C-alpha positions in Angstrom: 0.0 0.0 0.0 1.4 3.4 -0.9 2.4 5.7 1.9 1.2 9.3 2.4 2.3 11.9 4.9 0.8 15.2 6.1 2.8 17.9 4.3 2.8 20.0 7.5 3.8 17.6 10.3 5.0 14.6 8.2 2.9 12.2 10.2 1.6 9.2 8.3 -2.0 9.6 7.0 -4.4 7.4 5.1 -3.4 7.5 1.4 -5.9 9.3 -0.8 -4.9 9.5 -4.4 -7.4 12.3 -5.2 -5.8 14.5 -2.4 -2.0 13.8 -2.5 -1.2 16.9 -0.4 -4.0 16.9 2.1 -3.3 18.1 5.6 -4.1 15.8 8.6 -7.0 16.7 10.9 -4.7 17.8 13.7 -2.8 20.3 11.5 -6.1 21.5 10.0 -7.1 22.9 13.4 -4.1 25.2 13.1 -5.3 27.0 9.9 -4.7 30.7 10.0 -5.5 33.7 7.7 -2.6 35.6 6.1 -2.7 38.0 9.1 -2.3 35.1 11.6 -5.9 34.8 12.9 -7.2 31.3 13.5 -9.8 30.2 10.9 -12.4 27.5 11.3 -13.3 25.6 8.2 -16.6 23.7 8.0 -19.3 22.6 5.6 -21.7 25.5 4.7 -24.7 23.3 5.0 -25.9 19.7 4.2 -26.1 20.5 0.5 -22.5 21.3 0.1 -20.0 24.2 0.0 -17.6 25.3 2.7 -17.4 28.3 5.0 -14.4 29.8 6.6 -14.8 31.9 9.7 -12.5 33.7 12.1 -12.5 31.8 15.4 -12.2 34.9 17.5 -15.2 36.7 16.1 -17.1 34.3 14.0 -17.1 36.7 11.0 -16.6 35.2 7.6 -13.1 34.7 6.1 -13.7 35.2 2.4 -10.5 33.5 1.2 -10.1 29.8 0.8 -6.3 30.2 1.1 -5.0 29.6 4.6 -1.6 29.0 6.2 -0.6 26.2 8.5 2.7 26.5 10.3 3.7 28.9 7.5 2.7 26.5 4.7 0.3 28.0 2.1 -2.8 25.8 1.8 -6.1 25.8 0.0 -9.4 24.7 1.7 -12.0 23.1 -0.6 -15.1 21.0 -0.5 -14.2 17.4 -0.8 -15.7 15.4 -3.7 -18.2 13.5 -1.6 -18.7 16.1 1.1 -16.7 17.3 3.9 -13.7 19.6 3.8 -10.2 19.0 2.5 -7.2 21.2 3.0 -4.2 20.7 0.7 -0.8 22.3 0.8 0.1 24.5 -2.1 3.4 25.3 -3.8 4.4 29.0 -4.2 2.8 29.1 -7.6 -0.6 28.1 -6.2 -0.5 24.5 -7.5 -0.6 21.4 -5.4 2.7 20.8 -3.8 4.7 17.8 -5.2 4.8 14.8 -2.9 7.9 14.6 -0.7 10.0 11.5 -1.2 9.7 9.0 1.7 
């Protein structure tokens, strides 16, 4: 079985070919806006979509780009529901998989 690691903490995670750079659940709780405010990322409702809100005020965070331990990431709705956060390269594309 192929191995996959969280691109932030490098812990082993369940391999998912569709999301080769997805961030583990623990690291996802550390998502911040560009100005360093913690961001909560949830489903918008039962029909789909995601919403990002600042944890300190509950106000919407309009960007889907977040940072986790300084790594630029993108939050998106997962194919069959839920939320997925993937690490991005500096050009905005999915980061290449590290060699393990």
